[in-house]
N, C-alpha and C positions, 0 to 999 in steps of 0.2 A: 252404288246409287249416286247419280250425279248430284253435285251440291246445288241447292236451290237458294235463290236470293230471298232475303226477308223483305217485308214491306218497307222498312226504313231504308234498306239498300236500294230498292227500286226507286223510291222517292228521291234519294240522294243522287242517283244517276240522272234522273230527270232534271233535277236542279243544276247538276254539274254541266249537262248539255246546254241548258239555258244560260248559265253563267258564261260558258265558252262563247256562245253566240253574242252575248252582250259585250264580252271583252273585245272581240274582233270589231264589233260595231263602233265601240267608243275609244279604241286605242289611238286613233288619229286625233280625236277631240282632246284626249288627255295630254298627248304630246304637245299640241298647240297651246293648251292651257298652261302647261308647265313652263313653256318658253315665255309666255306672256307674264307669268308671275315672277320669274327670275329677272326679266327686264324691269318690271316695276320695283323689284327689290333693289336693283342697282341704283335706280333713281332715288329710292328711299334712303339708302346709305349715303349717296351723294348729298341729298338734302340735309341729312344729319351732320355730315362733315361741314357743309356750308354754315349750318347753324352754330356749330362749335367754332368755326372760324370767326363768325360775326361776334359771338360771345367773347372769344379771346381778345379780338381787336377792341370791342367795347370795354372789356375789363382793363386792358392796357391803356385805353384812351383816358381813363380817369387820372392816371399818373401824368400823362402828357398834358391834359387840360390844366392840372394843378401847376405844372411848370410854366405853361404859357400864360396862365392868369397871373402868376408871380412876375413874369417878365413884363406884362402890360402895366402892372402897378408900378414897377420901377421905372419903365420908360416914360410913363405919364407923369411921374413925379409925385404920385400919391403915396408912395412908400419910399422912404430914405433907407437904403440898405445899410448905411452906417449907423442908423439908430437901432440899437439892439432891442430895446423895448418894443418899438414899432414893428421891427422885423419878427420878433417872437409872437406878437399878437397876430400878424398876418399869417405866419405859418400855422399857428394854433387854429385860426379860423378855417383855413383850408382843410386841415386834417380833420377837424371836428365835423365839417360839413360833407366830407367824402369818406363814408365808412369803409370803402375798399382800400384807402390809402394806409400803408403801414408806416410811412415816414415822409416828411418833406424837409429838405435840408438846403441851406445856402452856404457854400464854402466861399467866404469873402476874400477877395484879393483885388489889388488895384493895378491897372495899367492904363497910362494916358491914352495909348492907342495900341491896336493889336500888332505888336512887334514880336517877331519870332526868331529864336536862335537857329543856327544851322541845322540842329537836330529836329527842328519843327516845334519845340516847346516854346510857349509864350513867355516873354520877358515880364516879370512881375516886379513891382516896387517892394522894397524891403519891409515896409510897415503896412499895417491894415489887414494882415492875414488873420483870419479866425473862422470859426464855423458855428452856426446856429441851426439846431435841428429840433423838430417836434416829431416824436414817434409814438406809436400806439402799442401798449402792452395789453394783450388779451388776458382775460381771466381763465380759470381752469377749463371752463366749458367751451372756450373759443369764441365767446361773445363779450360784448361790452368792453370792460377793461378800463384803463386810465391813460391819459395823455401825459407824456414826460418831455420836458424841455432839456436839451443837452447843448451846452456851449463848450467849445474848445478855444481857449485864449492863451496868448503868450504870457509868460510870467518868469522874470529873472532868468532869462536865457533858456527856459524850458517851456513846457506846455502843460496846462492844467485843465481838468474837466470840471465844469460847474453844472449841477443838476437841479431841476425843479420837478420833483416827483409828486404829482398831484394824486390825491385819492380819487377813486371812481366817481364820476359825475361832478367833479370839482370845477370851479371856474378858472379863468386864466391866471389870476394872481392868488389863488386860494392856498398856495404852498410857497414857502420861501426858496430862494436860490441857495444851494448848498455846494460848497467847494469840496471836491474829492480830496482825501488826505494826501495822496501821493501825486507828484507831478510826473505821471508816467504816460501822458498823452503824447501824440506825435503831431508834427506839422500836417494839417489836413490837406494842404496844397500838393503834397507829394503822393497822396493816395491815387491809385489808377483811375478812380472815378473822376478826379479833377484833371490829372495830366492828360488822359486820353481825350477828354471832351474839350479841353482848352488847347489842344494841339492845332497845328496849321491845317491838317487834313479835315478835321471835324469841327473846327471853330464855327459857332453859330448854327450848327445843325442839331437836330434831335438825335440822340444816341441811345439805342436800347442795349441793355446788358443781357447776358445769359444768366442762369442761376448763379448766385454767389452769396457768400456769407454777409450778413448785415454788419456794417462797420460800427453801428451805434451801441451794440450790446457786448458785454464781456464774453469771452470764448465759451464759458460754461453754459451760457444761456442764449447764445447767438442763434438767430434764425436765418433761414434761407429766403432770399428775396429776389425779385426781378425789378430793375430800376430803369427809369428814363432820365437822361441828363442833357443839359444844354448850358453853354456859356452865355451869360447875360450881360448886356451893356445898358448904360443909362442913356438919357436923351442926347448926350453929347457924343455918344459912341465909345465911351470909355468902359473898359471891362470892370464889372463890379463883383464877379464871382461865377461860380458854377452852381446851378440849381439841380437838385436830384430828388426825384419822387420814387418811392418804392412800394411794391405790392408783395404780400406774403404768398408763398407757393401754395399754402393751404387754401387760399382763396382761388388760386388758379386751378387747383384740383377740383374744386366744386363746379367749375365751369364745364368740365367734361362729364360730370355725373348727372346728366340730364337724360331722361328716358326718350328713346327715339319714337316709340309708339305708346299707346295707352293700354296695351295688352298686359295682363297680369304676368309677372315673371318675365318681362322683356329681356331677351338674352343678348341684346346688342352691347358690345363693350367698346368704349371710346377712350383713347389715350392720346397724349401728345408725346412725340418723340423727335429726336434730331435725325439728320440724314444718315447717321451710322446705326440707327435703330436703338439708341439709348433713350430711356424714358425721361421725360420732362415732368410729367404728372404721375401721381400715385394711383395704381389700379385699386388698391385697398387702403383705407385710412391706417396710418401708422407705419406704412412702408418707409424704411430709412433712406436718407439721401447721403451719398458718400462721394468723396473726392476721387476723381479719375486720374489716370496717368498723365493726362494733358492738363491737370489742375482744374478742370471743369467739374461742376457738381452735377450728379445725375442720380435719379431714383434707382435703387437696387432692391427690389422687393424680395422678401424672404420666400414667398411662394408666388410664382407667376403662372397664371392660367396658360395651359399649353397652346390654346388657340392664339392668345396674344403673343406668346413667344414666337410662334410660327409666323405671325404677321410681321413682327419686328425684324425677323430674319429674311423676309421675302425680298427677292431682287427688285421688285417694282418700287419698293420704298427708297432704295438707294439711287435708282435711276430717275427719280422724280425731279423735275425742274423746279425753279423757284416759283413759278406761277402756273402750275399744272396739276392735273389729277390723274390717278391710275387705279386700275382694279386688278384683283387677283383672286385666286382660290387655292385652298389647300385641304388636305384630309388629316385629321387628328383623331386618333383612337377609333378609326372606322367611320367617323362622322365628317361630312363635308362642310367646310366653312367658306363663306364669301367675304372678301375684304375690299375696302375702298381707302385710298391714300390721297390726301389733299394737302398741298403746300399752303402755309399761312404767311402772307406777305408781311413786311415790316417787322419781322422777328429774326432771330439768329438761326435761320434755317429750320424752323420748327415745322412738323408735319402732323396733321390730324389723321389718326388711324381708326377706322371703324370696322369691327369684326362681328359677324353673326352667323349662326348655323343655317345652312340652306333649308333644312326641314322646318325651320320656324316660318319661313315664307310660304312653304307648301302645306302648312297645317290645315288651311281651309280648302285645299284642293279636293279632299274627299267629299266635303259637303257640296262643293260645286258639281262634282261628278254625280252625286246622288240626285241633285236637282235636275241635271240633264237626263238622268236615267228614269226619273219619276214618271215622265209622260209615257215612255216606252213600256215601263213595268206595270203601269196601271191596268192595261188590258190583260197582261199575263197574270198579274196577281188575282184578278177577278176569276180567271180560269182555274188557277191553282188553289184558290181559297177553299173551294168545296172539297178538293182532294186533300188539302192539308188538314182541314177540320175532321174529315172522315178518318184520316190516318191517326190523328191525335186521339180520337175517341176509341178507335180500335186498339191502338197501342196502350191506352190507359186500361181498357178492359183486359187485354192480354197481360199487362203488368200486374193487375189484381190477381189474375190466375197464377202467374209465376210467383208473386209474393205469398199467396195462400199456400201453394205447394212447398215453397221454401220453408215457411213457418211449420208446415206439417212435417217436413223433414227434420226440423228441430224439436218435434213433438209438442208443438204449440197448436192446439186445436181450438183456440178461442174463436168465438163467432165473429163474423163480419157481415156488412150489408151488401148483398149481391145485386148491385145496381149497375146498369149500363144503358146507353141510348139505343143499343141494338138488341133485339130479342134473342138472337142466337148466342151472343156473348153473355147475356144475363142468364140464359139457360145453363151455360157451362158453369158460371159462377154459382148458380143455385145447386147444381149437382156436387160441386166441390164442398159447399156448405153442408149438404146432406152427408157426404162422406165424413166430414169433420164431426158432425153430430153423432154418426154411428161410432166413430172412434172415441168420442167423449163418453158415450153410453157404454161401450165395451170396457173402458177403463173403470167403470163403476162395478162391473160384474166379475172381472178377472184382475189379477195383480197388474198394477200400472207398469212395473218394470217388464213384465211379460209382453204387454201391449207394445211398449217401446222397442223391445228386442225384436218382435215379429215385424214391426213396421220398418225398422232400420235395415234388417237383414232381408226383408222381402220373402221370407220362407213360409210355406204353407205348413200349419201344424199337422203332424201325423201321429198316430198312436204309437206309443213306445216310450222308453226312457233309458236312462243310464245311471250307473252308480255314482253317487256324489256325496261328499261330506257336508252336512248341514247341521244347524241347530234348530230344534223344534220346540215351540212353546205352546202349551194348552192353558187356557184360563177358564174359570167358571165363576159365575156370580152367585154367591150363596144367598138364599133368602128372597130372590127376586120373584119366585113363583107365588109366594104369599102376597107380595105387593101387586103382582099382575092380576090376581083374582079380585082385587078391589078397584081396579082402574078401568075406565072406558078404553076401547081399542085405540082411539086416536091418542089419548093421553099416554097409554102404554107405549105406543110406537114412538111418541115424542121423547119420553124418558129414556127408552132403550137406544134410540138414535143418538141422543146426546151422550149417553154412556159410551157407545161405540165410537163416537167422534173423538173423545178425549183419549180413549185407549188406542185408537188407530193412529192419532197424531204422535203419541209417545213411541209407538212401535216404529212408525215411519222415520222418526227423528234419529233412530239408531240404525237406519238402512234395513229394517226388517220388512218383510212382505206379508200382507194378510192373505193367508191361503183360503180361509173361508170363515163365515160366521155360522155358528151352530146354536140356534136358539139364542140364549144369552151368553154363550161361550164363544171364544175366539181361538182359532188355530193360526199361528204365525210361524214363518220360517226365515232363516238367515242363510246367506251364501247361495241363494238361487232366487230368481233366474239370473241375477248378476252376482259376480264375485264380491265377497264382503270379508276382508281380512279380520281376524279376531272376532269371529261371529259369536262365539260362546260368551265372550265378555260383553258384546253388544246386547245379547239377549238378557243377561243379568241386569245391565243398565236399564233396558226397556222395562223389565218387571218393576224395578224401583221407581222409574218415572211413571208407570201406570198407577202404582199405589199412591204416589203424591198427587197425580192428576185427579184420580177419583176422589181422594179426600177433599180436594178443593171443590170438586163438583158437588159432593154430598153436603158441603157447608153452604153452598150458594143457593140463591132463590130459584135457580133453574131446576133444582131437584124437587121443587114444589112441596116442601115440608114432609117428604117421605123419609122414613128412617134410613140412616146410613147402612150400607151393606159391606160385605167383605168379598173381595175377589181372590181366588186361590190360583196359584201358578205351578205348573210342572214344566221343567226345562231339561232337555237331553240333547247331547251331541253324538252323532253316529253317521255311518255310511248307509244310505238308503237309496231306493229307486226314485229318481227325479225325472219327470216327463209328463207326457199327455196320456191320460187314461180315460176310458169310457167307451162309447160307441163311435163309429166312424163319422156319424153326422152330429154327434153331441159329445164333446169330450171336456175334460177338466185338466188343467195343469196343477199337479199336486205332487206330494211325496208319499211313498208307500214303503212299508217294511216294519220289522220288529222294533226298530228304534222309534218309530212314530207311536207304536202301541205303548212303549215304555214311557215316553213323555206324557201320554194321556194317563197312564197308571200313576205316575208321580203326582200329577195334579190331584187325582182322587185320594192319594194317601194323606194329603193335607187334612182331610176331615178326620182321619184316625189319630193323627198326632197333634191336631190343633195348630198347625203351622199355616203360613201364608205362601211361601215360596220354597219348593223342594226341587233340588237339582241332582243330576247323576254325578258320579265320580268323574266322568269324562269332561263335564262342564267345569267342575271344581278345578281340575288339573290345568285347564287353560286360563281360567279367570282368577286364580288364587292370588296373583300379584296385584289385583285392583279391588278385590272384594274379600269380605270375611265370611267364612262358612263354619258350621259345626256339624260333625257327624251325628246323624240322628239314629240310624239303625242300619242293619243289613237285612233287606227285605226281599223275599221271593214274591214278586207281584203276581197278580192273577194272570194265568197263562204262561208263567215261567216256573221252572223247577230250580234254577240256580238263583242264589241271592245276589243282590246288587247293593252296593253302598249308597245310601241316601243321605244327602246333605241339605241342611237348611241354609238359605241365603240370608245372612244377618244384616248385611248392608255394605256400604262402601268401606274400604279398609281403614280409612282415616277417622271414621266416626263411630266405631263399635267398641263397646266394653266387653272383652272376652272372658271376664272372670266367671260368669255363670256358665258360659259355653265350655270352659275348661272343666268345671266341676261336673257338668253333665257328661262330658266325654270320659272323665275319670270313673264316674259311676257306671258308664256303659262298659268300660274295660272290666270292672268287677263283675258286672252282670254276665259278660261272656266267659269270665273265669269261674262261673257257677257260685260266686260269692254273692248270693242274692240278698242276704241280710246286710252285708257291707254296702251294696248298691243302694238299698233302701235308706240306710243311715245317711248317705251323702245326699240323696234326692229329697229327703224330707225337709232339708233346709231351704229348698226353693220350689215348693209345691205350687207356687203361683205361676210357674212356667208350665204351659200345657204339655209339651213333650216330657218333662220331668214327671208330671202326674201319671202320664200313660206308662212310662217305663217303671215307675215305682209300683203301680198296681200290678203290672206284669211280674215284677220281681217278688212281690208278696205271694202271688199265686204259686210261683215256682218254688218259693222257699217252703210253702206248706205242702206242696206236692212236687218234689224234685223230678226233673225230666230224666229220660232214659240216658244210658251211658253214651250213646252215639249222638246226643244232642249237640248241634254245632252253633247254636245261638241265632240262627237265621229265623226271622219272623216271616211266617207264610200268611200273605194277605189273601183272604178268600173273597173279597169284594173289590169292585173297581174304585 
């Protein structure tokens, strides 16, 4: 048979054809949109680079403005650079009013006119050399801090450092000047920041440094700074020294940590690097700065994002001119990244590098496509809406049918509501519910395990059976007839139903199967229709559970103040016929054979011996490890000529006192040995025990009238 498509597959094929048509229709529009978005992304990165350039230049301008302001004050005569107190006050004011400044220093030296040696160094007078600095020490959070004055002055042929270490938020003179103990300072005019700036080539011009260690702090705490320097003259044109203003690199790092867009999780990464691709700013806070082979300082991050590493190694970065920009792209980890490189003027060859993934710019393209498709899809959706709704309803109805049959396959016949928008589907669901109702009803009349077996195997029951080993139990409720005569039919049905309910629950808990209810009696079997290992032990446990359950029932209000009754049990294990018996159109699944009759006779023997549970020797042999028994007698039950050993089930092995049982069995041995007087002597000590009374009475009769010589001790029961 050719394979046929399902409703869902047909609908999917229709949708696929429609999607293919739309894909062809809008492929050109998509390609054009993508090109436009990438072009806009290039402009966005360029704008971000320009903003970084402006912020870097504005940040560096704070240092330049401080130097130029100091120069104006000296040239105008409002500040005498030789007056240390006035100079300290001026430096303090500039640093205080410019939070971005890390330091402001004037290295004082005198020269009547700018005269230079052949090597280009300026000729300085021997006296008047010193240095006055005010620098900012930040607190642990990187904010606030305190302003410290540092002076380096000549003393006794050496140089000494003098500090004014102010507390946070202190005024200019709120701390005294304190000389350092050791004279280990050096001549400040020999430092490169002085000699380079005061040389012939750079004299009078603004000089920017690259990253370098701060000169003002001890090596253990020194920071990395960027400085601007200029040689200053007074109004007469005489050199008064070199001014230096410094900025911390941490402040420079913050310049590049500016979001490019307002999108959450903006993926743009911006760093400053030199023409060799070495980092000027930190990609992550805490990245270390280390000295390179050429003695320059550069950021060496412990973990560098791969896309940033790819950008720093891109050829376009090295080919970039001093006043130009370039773009590039690369693929990292299967993801495409777009890059923009921008040279920053008035620096030591620094470049701004902007990197972002291409898919970030294209993230809104899907929404744009949907908007373009919306108009075209509107008409199609109207056409498909009715079909989709119909398919949904049909599939839901079919799903209910499938779910119901699957639950039936798991033997779950619980009812459901057969509702559907379509009459034919609802009719199918209704018929499924009727089948489930029939299965639930069938389970009330025949063993549930049999119903389950027939349903799962799909076999039709046929007349016939086969030999199988089972354990059979018969019960009978003594005295119920007297109660029944006093009760109304409904009350009688209610009490009997509750009694059968607790009995059935106890039997089912041990994997037993109720074969049938016979008046107030129950016939149960184990090991059919499903296998049940240790079925004789399970039957013994079921009898004890039934006794416990009925005792609870008789004590409860449900028994409606009726007197408690006694249920007697007979249990036998044997090979019997198991199968379907009856007429072809009406049959019953049950067990037949001599073993069934023996179980019934054992139940009846309880009345003669005054016992509750009697079992055969076959049962005792299998269950002896978990239960305690006593041999009651050897009995030829009605319908049999041979005697069988009959045992009383005393209880579970761990909770039985066997003393009385041993005495009874000892008396039974005397009885069989024809010592009837001796048997009576043993039994008279425990006449409260019903079997002992029965055996004692029988022994007295035989003692008075001894049996024939061929007497074998078997008791012949003439009644059921």
